[in-house]
C-alpha positions as CSV (number, residue, x, y, z in Angstrom):
1,M,-7.9,55.2,0.2
2,T,-4.2,55.3,-0.8
3,T,-3.7,54.5,-4.5
4,C,-0.6,53.9,-6.6
5,F,-0.8,55.1,-10.2
6,A,1.1,53.7,-13.2
7,D,3.4,56.7,-13.3
8,G,4.7,55.8,-9.8
9,S,2.8,58.5,-8.0
10,V,0.8,57.7,-4.8
11,R,-2.3,59.7,-3.9
12,T,-5.0,59.5,-1.4
13,I,-8.4,59.3,-3.0
14,S,-11.7,60.0,-1.4
15,A,-14.4,57.2,-1.2
16,T,-16.7,59.6,-3.0
17,V,-15.0,59.4,-6.4
18,S,-17.7,59.0,-9.0
19,P,-18.0,55.7,-11.0
20,N,-17.4,57.6,-14.2
21,T,-14.1,59.0,-12.9
22,W,-12.9,55.5,-11.9
23,W,-13.8,54.2,-15.4
24,F,-11.9,57.1,-17.0
25,V,-8.8,56.4,-14.9
26,C,-8.9,52.6,-15.6
27,T,-9.3,53.1,-19.4
28,P,-6.7,55.8,-20.3
29,Q,-6.6,54.7,-24.0
30,G,-10.1,56.1,-24.3
31,G,-8.7,59.6,-24.1
32,E,-11.1,60.8,-21.4
33,A,-10.0,63.5,-19.0
34,N,-10.0,62.7,-15.3
35,G,-13.1,63.9,-13.5
36,P,-13.0,66.9,-11.2
37,D,-13.1,64.6,-8.2
38,L,-9.4,63.6,-8.8
39,D,-8.0,67.1,-9.2
40,P,-5.5,67.8,-6.4
């Protein structure tokens, strides 16, 4: 899926991204690091 991030970047993300990684990306104020399934 093609996703636009708040910094203006656009990336293609696999459908297999873990639920935890989605949560970390959606809650950046929590200070969590992105999971390894979002590394380029």
